[in-house]
MMTF fields as JSON, N, C-alpha, C and O atoms, coordinates in Angstrom:
{
  "mmtfVersion": "1.0.0",
  "mmtfProducer": "UNKNOWN",
  "numBonds": 423,
  "numAtoms": 424,
  "numGroups": 106,
  "numChains": 1,
  "numModels": 1,
  "chainsPerModel": [1],
  "groupsPerChain": [106],
  "chainIdList": ["A"],
  "bondAtomList": [4, 2, 8, 6, 12, 10, 16, 14, 20, 18, 24, 22, 28, 26, 32, 30, 36, 34, 40, 38, 44, 42, 48, 46, 52, 50, 56, 54, 60, 58, 64, 62, 68, 66, 72, 70, 76, 74, 80, 78, 84, 82, 88, 86, 92, 90, 96, 94, 100, 98, 104, 102, 108, 106, 112, 110, 116, 114, 120, 118, 124, 122, 128, 126, 132, 130, 136, 134, 140, 138, 144, 142, 148, 146, 152, 150, 156, 154, 160, 158, 164, 162, 168, 166, 172, 170, 176, 174, 180, 178, 184, 182, 188, 186, 192, 190, 196, 194, 200, 198, 204, 202, 208, 206, 212, 210, 216, 214, 220, 218, 224, 222, 228, 226, 232, 230, 236, 234, 240, 238, 244, 242, 248, 246, 252, 250, 256, 254, 260, 258, 264, 262, 268, 266, 272, 270, 276, 274, 280, 278, 284, 282, 288, 286, 292, 290, 296, 294, 300, 298, 304, 302, 308, 306, 312, 310, 316, 314, 320, 318, 324, 322, 328, 326, 332, 330, 336, 334, 340, 338, 344, 342, 348, 346, 352, 350, 356, 354, 360, 358, 364, 362, 368, 366, 372, 370, 376, 374, 380, 378, 384, 382, 388, 386, 392, 390, 396, 394, 400, 398, 404, 402, 408, 406, 412, 410, 416, 414, 420, 418],
  "bondOrderList": [1, 1, 1, 1, 1, 1, 1, 1, 1, 1, 1, 1, 1, 1, 1, 1, 1, 1, 1, 1, 1, 1, 1, 1, 1, 1, 1, 1, 1, 1, 1, 1, 1, 1, 1, 1, 1, 1, 1, 1, 1, 1, 1, 1, 1, 1, 1, 1, 1, 1, 1, 1, 1, 1, 1, 1, 1, 1, 1, 1, 1, 1, 1, 1, 1, 1, 1, 1, 1, 1, 1, 1, 1, 1, 1, 1, 1, 1, 1, 1, 1, 1, 1, 1, 1, 1, 1, 1, 1, 1, 1, 1, 1, 1, 1, 1, 1, 1, 1, 1, 1, 1, 1, 1, 1],
  "groupList": [{"groupName": "MET", "atomNameList": ["N", "CA", "C", "O"], "elementList": ["N", "C", "C", "O"], "formalChargeList": [0, 0, 0, 0], "bondAtomList": [1, 0, 2, 1, 3, 2], "bondOrderList": [1, 1, 2], "singleLetterCode": "M", "chemCompType": "L-PEPTIDE LINKING"}, {"groupName": "HIS", "atomNameList": ["N", "CA", "C", "O"], "elementList": ["N", "C", "C", "O"], "formalChargeList": [0, 0, 0, 0], "bondAtomList": [1, 0, 2, 1, 3, 2], "bondOrderList": [1, 1, 2], "singleLetterCode": "H", "chemCompType": "L-PEPTIDE LINKING"}, {"groupName": "LYS", "atomNameList": ["N", "CA", "C", "O"], "elementList": ["N", "C", "C", "O"], "formalChargeList": [0, 0, 0, 0], "bondAtomList": [1, 0, 2, 1, 3, 2], "bondOrderList": [1, 1, 2], "singleLetterCode": "K", "chemCompType": "L-PEPTIDE LINKING"}, {"groupName": "VAL", "atomNameList": ["N", "CA", "C", "O"], "elementList": ["N", "C", "C", "O"], "formalChargeList": [0, 0, 0, 0], "bondAtomList": [1, 0, 2, 1, 3, 2], "bondOrderList": [1, 1, 2], "singleLetterCode": "V", "chemCompType": "L-PEPTIDE LINKING"}, {"groupName": "LEU", "atomNameList": ["N", "CA", "C", "O"], "elementList": ["N", "C", "C", "O"], "formalChargeList": [0, 0, 0, 0], "bondAtomList": [1, 0, 2, 1, 3, 2], "bondOrderList": [1, 1, 2], "singleLetterCode": "L", "chemCompType": "L-PEPTIDE LINKING"}, {"groupName": "ALA", "atomNameList": ["N", "CA", "C", "O"], "elementList": ["N", "C", "C", "O"], "formalChargeList": [0, 0, 0, 0], "bondAtomList": [1, 0, 2, 1, 3, 2], "bondOrderList": [1, 1, 2], "singleLetterCode": "A", "chemCompType": "L-PEPTIDE LINKING"}, {"groupName": "ILE", "atomNameList": ["N", "CA", "C", "O"], "elementList": ["N", "C", "C", "O"], "formalChargeList": [0, 0, 0, 0], "bondAtomList": [1, 0, 2, 1, 3, 2], "bondOrderList": [1, 1, 2], "singleLetterCode": "I", "chemCompType": "L-PEPTIDE LINKING"}, {"groupName": "GLU", "atomNameList": ["N", "CA", "C", "O"], "elementList": ["N", "C", "C", "O"], "formalChargeList": [0, 0, 0, 0], "bondAtomList": [1, 0, 2, 1, 3, 2], "bondOrderList": [1, 1, 2], "singleLetterCode": "E", "chemCompType": "L-PEPTIDE LINKING"}, {"groupName": "THR", "atomNameList": ["N", "CA", "C", "O"], "elementList": ["N", "C", "C", "O"], "formalChargeList": [0, 0, 0, 0], "bondAtomList": [1, 0, 2, 1, 3, 2], "bondOrderList": [1, 1, 2], "singleLetterCode": "T", "chemCompType": "L-PEPTIDE LINKING"}, {"groupName": "SER", "atomNameList": ["N", "CA", "C", "O"], "elementList": ["N", "C", "C", "O"], "formalChargeList": [0, 0, 0, 0], "bondAtomList": [1, 0, 2, 1, 3, 2], "bondOrderList": [1, 1, 2], "singleLetterCode": "S", "chemCompType": "L-PEPTIDE LINKING"}, {"groupName": "CYS", "atomNameList": ["N", "CA", "C", "O"], "elementList": ["N", "C", "C", "O"], "formalChargeList": [0, 0, 0, 0], "bondAtomList": [1, 0, 2, 1, 3, 2], "bondOrderList": [1, 1, 2], "singleLetterCode": "C", "chemCompType": "L-PEPTIDE LINKING"}, {"groupName": "ASP", "atomNameList": ["N", "CA", "C", "O"], "elementList": ["N", "C", "C", "O"], "formalChargeList": [0, 0, 0, 0], "bondAtomList": [1, 0, 2, 1, 3, 2], "bondOrderList": [1, 1, 2], "singleLetterCode": "D", "chemCompType": "L-PEPTIDE LINKING"}, {"groupName": "ASN", "atomNameList": ["N", "CA", "C", "O"], "elementList": ["N", "C", "C", "O"], "formalChargeList": [0, 0, 0, 0], "bondAtomList": [1, 0, 2, 1, 3, 2], "bondOrderList": [1, 1, 2], "singleLetterCode": "N", "chemCompType": "L-PEPTIDE LINKING"}, {"groupName": "GLY", "atomNameList": ["N", "CA", "C", "O"], "elementList": ["N", "C", "C", "O"], "formalChargeList": [0, 0, 0, 0], "bondAtomList": [1, 0, 2, 1, 3, 2], "bondOrderList": [1, 1, 2], "singleLetterCode": "G", "chemCompType": "PEPTIDE LINKING"}, {"groupName": "PHE", "atomNameList": ["N", "CA", "C", "O"], "elementList": ["N", "C", "C", "O"], "formalChargeList": [0, 0, 0, 0], "bondAtomList": [1, 0, 2, 1, 3, 2], "bondOrderList": [1, 1, 2], "singleLetterCode": "F", "chemCompType": "L-PEPTIDE LINKING"}, {"groupName": "ARG", "atomNameList": ["N", "CA", "C", "O"], "elementList": ["N", "C", "C", "O"], "formalChargeList": [0, 0, 0, 0], "bondAtomList": [1, 0, 2, 1, 3, 2], "bondOrderList": [1, 1, 2], "singleLetterCode": "R", "chemCompType": "L-PEPTIDE LINKING"}, {"groupName": "GLN", "atomNameList": ["N", "CA", "C", "O"], "elementList": ["N", "C", "C", "O"], "formalChargeList": [0, 0, 0, 0], "bondAtomList": [1, 0, 2, 1, 3, 2], "bondOrderList": [1, 1, 2], "singleLetterCode": "Q", "chemCompType": "L-PEPTIDE LINKING"}, {"groupName": "TRP", "atomNameList": ["N", "CA", "C", "O"], "elementList": ["N", "C", "C", "O"], "formalChargeList": [0, 0, 0, 0], "bondAtomList": [1, 0, 2, 1, 3, 2], "bondOrderList": [1, 1, 2], "singleLetterCode": "W", "chemCompType": "L-PEPTIDE LINKING"}, {"groupName": "PRO", "atomNameList": ["N", "CA", "C", "O"], "elementList": ["N", "C", "C", "O"], "formalChargeList": [0, 0, 0, 0], "bondAtomList": [1, 0, 2, 1, 3, 2], "bondOrderList": [1, 1, 2], "singleLetterCode": "P", "chemCompType": "L-PEPTIDE LINKING"}, {"groupName": "TYR", "atomNameList": ["N", "CA", "C", "O"], "elementList": ["N", "C", "C", "O"], "formalChargeList": [0, 0, 0, 0], "bondAtomList": [1, 0, 2, 1, 3, 2], "bondOrderList": [1, 1, 2], "singleLetterCode": "Y", "chemCompType": "L-PEPTIDE LINKING"}],
  "groupTypeList": [0, 1, 2, 3, 4, 5, 6, 7, 8, 9, 10, 11, 7, 8, 9, 3, 9, 6, 3, 9, 12, 6, 13, 11, 8, 14, 15, 6, 1, 9, 12, 6, 6, 5, 9, 16, 6, 7, 11, 1, 9, 2, 17, 13, 13, 3, 3, 18, 7, 4, 5, 5, 15, 2, 1, 4, 7, 4, 4, 18, 14, 3, 4, 7, 2, 5, 4, 6, 8, 9, 2, 8, 2, 6, 7, 7, 0, 11, 19, 6, 5, 9, 8, 3, 5, 18, 13, 4, 3, 13, 10, 4, 15, 3, 13, 9, 3, 8, 5, 15, 9, 4, 10, 0, 4, 1],
  "groupIdList": [1, 2, 3, 4, 5, 6, 7, 8, 9, 10, 11, 12, 13, 14, 15, 16, 17, 18, 19, 20, 21, 22, 23, 24, 25, 26, 27, 28, 29, 30, 31, 32, 33, 34, 35, 36, 37, 38, 39, 40, 41, 42, 43, 44, 45, 46, 47, 48, 49, 50, 51, 52, 53, 54, 55, 56, 57, 58, 59, 60, 61, 62, 63, 64, 65, 66, 67, 68, 69, 70, 71, 72, 73, 74, 75, 76, 77, 78, 79, 80, 81, 82, 83, 84, 85, 86, 87, 88, 89, 90, 91, 92, 93, 94, 95, 96, 97, 98, 99, 100, 101, 102, 103, 104, 105, 106],
  "secStructList": [7, 3, 3, 3, 3, 3, 3, 3, 7, 1, 1, 1, 3, 3, 3, 3, 3, 3, 3, 3, 3, 3, 6, 6, 3, 3, 3, 3, 3, 3, 3, 3, 3, 3, 3, 7, 2, 2, 2, 2, 2, 6, 6, 6, 1, 7, 7, 2, 2, 2, 2, 2, 2, 2, 2, 2, 2, 2, 2, 2, 2, 2, 2, 2, 2, 2, 2, 2, 2, 2, 6, 7, 7, 4, 4, 4, 7, 1, 3, 3, 3, 3, 7, 7, 1, 1, 1, 7, 2, 2, 2, 2, 2, 2, 2, 2, 2, 2, 2, 2, 2, 2, 2, 2, 2, 7],
  "xCoordList": [7.707, 6.88, 7.087, 7.111, 7.234, 7.362, 6.171, 5.765, 5.607, 4.516, 5.049, 5.758, 4.68, 5.141, 3.945, 3.038, 3.944, 2.971, 3.698, 4.702, 3.206, 3.859, 2.986, 1.794, 3.598, 2.897, 3.418, 4.629, 2.508, 2.881, 2.211, 0.985, 3.017, 2.505, 3.375, 3.593, 3.868, 4.83, 4.229, 4.936, 2.939, 2.323, 0.903, 0.713, -0.095, -1.471, -2.379, -3.601, -1.827, -2.627, -2.041, -0.829, -2.921, -2.516, -2.802, -3.935, -1.778, -1.954, -1.263, -0.159, -1.94, -1.349, -1.614, -2.745, -0.553, -0.659, -0.081, 0.838, -0.633, -0.077, 0.231, -0.654, 1.497, 1.96, 2.77, 3.28, 2.881, 3.709, 4.409, 4.047, 5.421, 6.105, 6.406, 6.643, 6.389, 6.884, 7.854, 7.446, 9.13, 10.142, 10.032, 10.098, 9.864, 9.752, 8.31, 8.062, 7.357, 5.948, 5.451, 5.597, 4.87, 4.365, 2.843, 2.226, 2.25, 0.79, 0.406, 0.965, -0.541, -1.076, -2.327, -3.318, -2.28, -3.418, -4.411, -5.622, -3.881, -4.744, -3.943, -2.72, -4.647, -4.045, -5.12, -5.958, -5.086, -6.112, -5.533, -4.447, -6.271, -5.819, -6.903, -8.069, -6.501, -7.401, -6.862, -5.741, -7.654, -7.244, -7.595, -8.585, -6.775, -7.019, -7.333, -7.286, -7.649, -7.813, -8.866, -8.676, -9.96, -10.994, -10.493, -10.844, -9.676, -9.152, -8.208, -8.148, -7.473, -6.468, -6.985, -6.396, -8.066, -8.543, -8.911, -8.71, -9.444, -9.831, -8.628, -8.776, -7.424, -6.213, -5.426, -4.425, -5.87, -5.202, -3.966, -3.209, -3.747, -2.593, -2.412, -3.164, -1.423, -1.178, -0.582, 0.408, -1.196, -0.686, 0.037, -0.615, 1.371, 2.134, 1.677, 1.569, 1.411, 0.993, -0.364, -0.566, -1.284, -2.599, -2.463, -3.134, -1.604, -1.404, -0.877, -1.359, 0.101, 0.667, -0.39, -0.466, -1.195, -2.252, -3.318, -3.834, -3.645, -4.632, -4.084, -4.836, -2.779, -2.184, -2.353, -2.701, -2.106, -2.286, -3.719, -3.957, -4.655, -6.077, -6.497, -7.241, -6.021, -6.496, -5.762, -6.344, -4.504, -3.674, -4.239, -4.205, -4.753, -5.31, -6.449, -6.54, -7.306, -8.44, -7.989, -8.497, -7.041, -6.516, -5.784, -5.934, -5.009, -4.294, -5.266, -5.092, -6.282, -7.272, -7.981, -8.174, -8.366, -9.067, -8.162, -8.626, -6.875, -5.935, -5.795, -5.744, -5.734, -5.625, -6.897, -6.832, -8.048, -9.325, -9.486, -9.867, -9.204, -9.343, -8.448, -8.846, -7.244, -6.292, -6.482, -5.831, -7.39, -7.622, -6.315, -6.005, -5.564, -4.25, -4.202, -4.842, -3.447, -3.214, -1.852, -0.936, -1.717, -0.453, 0.7, 1.837, 0.401, 1.434, 1.99, 3.047, 1.288, 1.725, 2.724, 3.27, 2.962, 3.859, 5.314, 5.739, 6.056, 7.492, 8.266, 9.313, 7.731, 8.379, 7.329, 6.19, 7.73, 6.891, 7.764, 8.871, 7.263, 8.046, 7.257, 6.027, 7.996, 7.345, 8.196, 9.409, 7.547, 8.256, 9.146, 8.715, 10.397, 11.31, 11.742, 12.24, 11.563, 11.902, 11.441, 11.328, 11.179, 11.017, 9.642, 8.768, 9.469, 8.173, 8.253, 9.319, 7.116, 7.023, 7.507, 7.056, 8.409, 9.076, 8.092, 8.227, 7.114, 6.143, 5.329, 5.06, 4.944, 4.16, 4.985, 4.501, 6.224, 7.117, 7.355, 7.425, 7.474, 7.723, 6.551, 6.761, 5.325, 4.144, 4.205, 3.999, 4.481, 4.574, 5.722, 5.578, 6.856, 8.042, 7.843, 8.175, 7.307, 7.064, 6.017, 6.135, 5.004, 3.989, 4.612, 4.363, 5.409, 6.043, 6.96, 6.925, 7.777, 8.695, 7.938, 8.34, 6.855, 6.041, 5.396, 5.379, 4.867, 4.264, 5.315, 5.03, 6.524, 7.597, 7.914, 8.104, 7.973, 8.291, 7.161, 7.417, 5.929, 4.794, 4.573, 4.105, 4.909, 4.58, 5.817, 5.725],
  "yCoordList": [22.636, 21.453, 20.95, 21.729, 19.651, 19.011, 18.095, 17.37, 18.124, 17.206, 16.18, 16.508, 14.926, 13.824, 13.052, 12.707, 12.784, 11.898, 10.567, 10.504, 9.517, 8.214, 7.203, 7.075, 6.483, 5.493, 4.108, 3.89, 3.17, 1.793, 0.848, 0.764, 0.142, -0.814, -2.068, -2.629, -2.511, -3.611, -4.98, -5.871, -5.168, -6.477, -6.315, -5.94, -6.589, -6.607, -5.561, -5.685, -4.553, -3.446, -2.148, -1.934, -1.292, 0.012, 1.015, 1.118, 1.756, 2.682, 4.006, 4.052, 5.08, 6.416, 7.079, 7.102, 7.617, 8.341, 9.729, 9.945, 10.659, 12.0, 12.269, 12.235, 12.535, 12.755, 14.042, 14.528, 14.583, 15.763, 15.649, 14.836, 16.49, 16.519, 17.955, 18.822, 18.175, 19.404, 18.944, 18.49, 19.067, 18.534, 17.027, 16.34, 16.512, 15.063, 14.577, 13.395, 15.471, 15.108, 14.858, 15.714, 13.699, 13.329, 13.292, 12.925, 13.674, 13.651, 12.932, 13.204, 12.02, 11.33, 12.078, 12.108, 12.684, 13.448, 12.532, 12.749, 11.513, 10.521, 9.245, 9.275, 8.145, 6.835, 5.996, 5.382, 5.978, 5.292, 3.993, 3.976, 2.909, 1.583, 0.927, 0.874, 0.428, -0.361, -1.786, -2.021, -2.721, -4.119, -4.845, -4.528, -5.81, -6.645, -8.088, -8.99, -8.303, -9.663, -10.462, -11.651, -9.821, -10.534, -10.959, -12.033, -10.117, -10.436, -11.63, -12.4, -11.788, -12.856, -14.119, -15.188, -14.018, -15.159, -16.362, -17.507, -16.108, -17.241, -17.996, -19.105, -17.396, -18.053, -18.694, -19.368, -18.49, -19.107, -18.347, -18.864, -17.163, -16.356, -15.194, -15.048, -14.384, -13.196, -13.58, -14.308, -13.083, -13.259, -11.953, -10.923, -11.978, -10.743, -9.868, -8.652, -10.438, -9.643, -8.985, -7.821, -9.727, -9.175, -8.043, -7.017, -8.23, -7.204, -5.911, -4.829, -6.006, -4.813, -4.086, -2.858, -4.832, -4.22, -3.543, -2.487, -4.149, -3.542, -2.255, -1.303, -2.219, -0.978, 0.146, 1.274, -0.174, 0.822, 1.336, 2.527, 0.446, 0.801, 1.61, 2.583, 1.208, 1.786, 3.044, 3.893, 3.17, 4.253, 5.654, 6.458, 5.993, 7.347, 7.654, 8.769, 6.678, 6.878, 6.967, 7.789, 6.122, 6.138, 7.459, 8.059, 7.899, 9.17, 10.339, 11.188, 10.373, 11.447, 11.459, 12.517, 10.268, 10.183, 10.619, 11.258, 10.278, 10.691, 12.211, 12.802, 12.837, 14.292, 14.964, 15.938, 14.441, 15.008, 14.833, 15.777, 13.653, 13.367, 14.279, 14.735, 14.536, 15.358, 16.856, 17.688, 17.183, 18.591, 19.257, 20.383, 18.519, 18.961, 18.93, 18.091, 19.838, 19.832, 19.222, 19.34, 18.573, 17.929, 18.931, 18.578, 20.173, 21.21, 21.558, 22.181, 21.162, 21.439, 20.404, 20.574, 19.347, 18.294, 18.762, 19.364, 18.476, 18.751, 17.561, 17.718, 16.372, 15.144, 14.167, 14.16, 13.348, 12.242, 11.005, 10.989, 9.971, 8.762, 7.53, 7.545, 6.463, 5.183, 4.052, 4.187, 2.952, 1.762, 1.266, 1.204, 0.91, 0.403, -1.037, -1.696, -1.544, -2.926, -3.199, -2.262, -4.423, -5.593, -5.579, -4.796, -6.444, -6.539, -7.168, -7.592, -7.221, -7.765, -6.697, -5.554, -7.059, -6.097, -5.252, -4.029, -5.872, -5.127, -4.156, -3.031, -4.591, -3.744, -2.558, -1.426, -2.814, -1.746, -0.729, 0.475, -1.221, -0.331, 0.625, 1.796, 0.139, 1.001, 2.17, 3.32, 1.885, 2.934, 3.887, 5.1, 3.341, 4.153, 5.094, 6.277, 4.569, 5.397, 6.465, 7.599, 6.102, 7.091, 8.218, 9.392, 7.874, 8.886, 9.788, 11.009, 9.203, 10.001, 10.886, 12.02, 10.37, 11.165, 12.354, 13.464, 12.12, 13.211, 14.278, 15.475, 13.833, 14.789, 15.646, 16.856, 15.037, 15.787, 16.736, 17.834, 16.326, 17.148, 18.317, 19.38, 18.115, 19.119, 19.647, 20.504],
  "zCoordList": [8.771, 8.564, 7.142, 6.19, 7.017, 5.713, 5.492, 6.401, 4.282, 3.929, 2.936, 1.984, 3.192, 2.356, 1.83, 2.588, 0.541, -0.082, -0.263, -0.972, 0.364, 0.348, -0.379, -0.097, -1.325, -2.15, -1.805, -1.763, -1.559, -1.231, -2.22, -2.276, -2.994, -3.985, -4.024, -5.097, -2.884, -2.897, -3.186, -3.659, -2.912, -3.15, -3.67, -4.827, -2.843, -3.348, -2.709, -2.792, -2.085, -1.583, -2.118, -2.087, -2.606, -3.105, -2.001, -1.529, -1.586, -0.475, -0.755, -1.297, -0.375, -0.429, 0.913, 1.4, 1.504, 2.77, 2.596, 1.807, 3.342, 3.399, 4.863, 5.719, 5.133, 6.497, 6.573, 5.563, 7.769, 7.969, 9.311, 10.161, 9.476, 10.76, 11.159, 10.318, 12.456, 13.044, 14.121, 15.189, 13.828, 14.738, 14.81, 13.79, 16.022, 16.234, 16.258, 16.495, 16.016, 16.036, 14.619, 13.747, 14.392, 13.074, 13.089, 14.089, 11.97, 11.847, 10.566, 9.503, 10.664, 9.488, 9.062, 9.791, 7.876, 7.365, 6.64, 6.689, 5.972, 5.322, 5.097, 4.957, 5.067, 4.792, 4.107, 4.768, 2.795, 2.007, 1.464, 0.885, 1.659, 1.228, 0.386, 0.778, -0.776, -1.625, -1.666, -2.118, -1.2, -1.15, -2.447, -3.105, -2.793, -3.969, -3.569, -4.406, -2.306, -1.797, -2.572, -2.829, -2.94, -3.696, -5.074, -5.563, -5.697, -7.032, -7.002, -7.961, -5.911, -5.839, -5.152, -5.314, -4.393, -3.611, -4.477, -4.071, -5.652, -6.513, -7.068, -7.581, -6.969, -7.455, -6.315, -6.559, -5.067, -3.928, -3.461, -2.639, -3.952, -3.553, -4.516, -5.48, -4.249, -5.064, -6.414, -6.485, -7.475, -8.835, -9.192, -9.358, -9.314, -9.497, -10.663, -10.5, -11.813, -12.976, -12.732, -13.078, -12.143, -11.819, -10.791, -10.905, -9.801, -8.768, -9.384, -9.049, -10.274, -10.915, -11.74, -11.709, -12.47, -13.29, -12.431, -12.796, -11.293, -10.387, -9.767, -9.554, -9.477, -8.967, -10.001, -9.652, -11.254, -12.324, -12.358, -12.562, -12.158, -12.191, -10.958, -11.076, -9.784, -8.524, -8.074, -7.398, -8.438, -7.906, -8.132, -7.2, -9.31, -9.469, -8.489, -7.974, -8.236, -7.34, -5.877, -5.115, -5.497, -4.131, -3.876, -2.812, -4.837, -4.721, -4.561, -3.686, -5.407, -5.328, -3.969, -3.37, -3.49, -2.208, -1.055, -0.111, -1.126, -0.078, -0.038, 1.041, -1.197, -1.26, -0.745, 0.005, -1.149, -0.703, 0.805, 1.498, 1.314, 2.742, 3.588, 4.661, 3.094, 3.845, 3.602, 4.234, 2.67, 2.304, 1.876, 2.266, 1.059, 0.602, -0.916, -1.55, -1.488, -2.929, -3.205, -2.391, -4.344, -4.709, -4.704, -4.391, -5.05, -5.098, -3.719, -3.616, -2.661, -1.298, -0.767, 0.324, -1.525, -1.079, -1.152, -2.138, -0.102, -0.112, -0.667, -1.294, -0.424, -0.88, -1.384, -0.917, -2.339, -2.819, -2.763, -3.301, -2.109, -1.893, -2.309, -2.364, -2.601, -2.886, -2.318, -2.155, -2.025, -1.56, -2.691, -3.843, -2.363, -3.388, -3.133, -4.046, -1.902, -1.583, -0.155, 0.636, 0.189, -0.664, -1.316, -0.942, -2.283, -2.928, -4.301, -4.749, -4.958, -6.316, -7.294, -7.237, -8.178, -9.061, -9.857, -9.895, -10.488, -11.292, -10.454, -10.877, -9.278, -8.373, -7.886, -7.87, -7.491, -7.041, -8.156, -7.909, -9.361, -10.497, -10.717, -11.032, -10.557, -10.725, -9.734, -10.122, -8.479, -7.471, -7.726, -7.574, -8.113, -8.367, -9.556, -9.481, -10.634, -11.818, -11.529, -11.993, -10.77, -10.393, -9.569, -9.842, -8.577, -7.729, -8.546, -8.39, -9.412, -10.222, -11.214, -11.475, -11.755, -12.693, -11.989, -12.522, -10.793, -10.023, -9.684, -9.73, -9.344, -9.055, -10.265, -10.139, -11.417, -12.633, -13.023, -13.515, -12.811, -13.173, -12.214, -12.621, -10.944, -9.936, -9.267, -8.387]
}
């Protein structure tokens, strides 16, 4: 069985999922999503710089909630992944740097 921590920050939603597989069977242990719709609605659409900054703010909390919900420790992860395309460059970078940092730390 492999456990994967997946980070999604391609646009205006911050999401962390923890999934595992046994052969061809996949299980979703947690899927936490933080929406930024209220932050962007007053501008009439997604503001890329605001979205990237909100990912920085929300990601630690979303990550913690995903781990707690799945009753999993970060050290139990076999893989850590993040969305790399398509998406807003600044937002993708936040997810990518977070994933790479977690890999180096753990």
